[in-house]
C-alpha angles and dihedrals in degrees: 000000000000092000092055091048094055092042091057091047091053092048093051092048092049094049092047090049093049092050093048092048095046094055095041112091099187127129134215116226123195112192113193106153124259084022125067115186123187129177140151124279091240091057092046093052093048091046091053092051092048092051091049092051092048093050089049092052092047093051092049090050090053090048091051091049093051092047094053095103093052091046090050093053090048090051090052092048091052090048093051091047090053092048092048090048094050092047092047092047091047092048095051091045089054090050092050091048092049097247094129096162093058090042090056091052094052095044093046089053090049090050093053096046109033121095094187116108096210092045090053094050092047092047091049093051091045091050090048089053092051091049090047093053089048090052092242095136097167091058090044091054091050091052091047093050090050091051093050093048092051093045089059111158098343102125096211098045091043092054091044092052093045093049096047091047093049092052092054093046091052089049087057093048098251103126095162093064089049091052090050090057099041103037094071089054093048090050092048097050133348093205092094097089096175089053090050091050091051090049090052090054091051092051089050092054091049094047095239096154096177093056091043091054092048096046093045090052090049094051092044093053090052094044090239095130136050111260095227088052091048093051090054093054092042092052094053095041097044092048091052091046090051093049092045093047095051125192093317095066098027097106096054094043093046094050091050089067125086119239094255090049093053089063095056108117101238092045094048092048092052093047093047089051092053091049091049089052088062096043096251097134096156092058091046088052092052092050091052092045092055090050094047092050090059099038123015094217121172091223090057093048092050093049091047090058091056108091140119115267094257092063100042099093097068093045092047090053092049093047091052087056090056090048090066089061096038106031095160099043107127096201092050092050091048089050090050089050091051093048089052089051090052090051091043091241091147100173097047091042090054089049093054095043094052091047087054092048090055088058097043131003095225130177093225093055093052088049092051091047090050090053091046094053090042090056089049092050094249095135099169093055090045092054090046093056095042090054090047088052091055094046091050091051090053092224096121129050122245109252125211114247119262092014115140114233121213118246113264119238104230098163093106097037106130092199094067124080116241112266096028087110131030104206126330095287098046121129119237109244108251120229115246090208120102119218110272114234114248090231094056112125093224094047110148128179107220103210096173094078129042116183116233096200125042111215116231113258131225110260115215115243095235093056113096117220120191097213130066124269093249091056091050090052089052097048096036094072100031122098115244108256115237095005123105100206092182091072102042100035119092098181125113113278112246124220123219104227 
């Protein structure tokens, strides 16, 4: 539009000048004795314009000639920038395509030829990335050192070099080196959110739960992290802080958490464990109940079923309420069965455990059933479920029926008390006591002695057992792998006389 505007103005001026000069009959006389020059006014005006234009062109030509060295330097600079840009682009494309060897060649050429500070830093970081992906960590460290030295005090280049270096160190599993690079940037300014996120990842790798908790809170306040990701980090860090603080610091740590964070499974489990250490089982139950109402997590259900006999009634009632909403939940049914065992409600416990076993054939359920039948004196059924528990766990091999097993040499077994065996073929002394019924008036749980070896029980002749007699002898005296029967068993402890 501007070009057309000026074109129209020049045409109008030319036409006006032509009309004025054609109608004007004046002459221009130049008297320079002995010369006398006379010409028309039109010719004089045109000649003056031509001389002015010629002088202008001549001056511009002289300026162009005098500015040639500077223009040559600019041309060389543009050519070098184009070369650096092409090499850097080629190097990054090769890195993205996975051709790290070719990328190193292009970037090494760029490092040796470029005179640009930023290009040298970017080429060094790109070459370090290529060497890192090739597993050449010595060459990577050399390239990173060169980039850091060239970056010097430039804030942007320094942050870029530190961030790229930290990412590679964390990929290699060296979080401390990444922290050494990123922590000064975090201390100087917390506005580098990406740097703060990298620092958070490094502290998570190192297990620094206090710093993880602080940085996650910082990023969450500034909306620089996804809330679900933040809750995962807070859950792990807060649970570790609660367990490390113990009962002495529990109140301050617990009050620092929001209400929605207190119901996270790991945090609720840690808080309940601290409360149980101090004997506050009712408070532990309330913490677990609040978490279970938000998230029906199997870990919470399992922890809720662990309590002394005097606290089982309230938990059993609450668990039965949950059963109305989750009638087919195997973990809840198993927890109800365990609570019934704690309260010596044998019939109801068997009912819940069998319902749970119909949903899922679980090792823990078989172990609980084994303990239940052992408490009732049904030794054959107890042995059967204990063996099934071991087979479900996969910790013992499956033996062929009627195959004789060699005697085990237990003389050097460090888990057995001296004197439990007399030689490798000695028999375990059987207890002369009979199991005491749970309903006996003088029932007493002797907690001062816990037997280490359970004596093999006499199996009635009318009870059918699927496996061979030799297998029964083997499993009858062996502890159940992976199952702590002292926790889940509610039967009277038996002494070995």
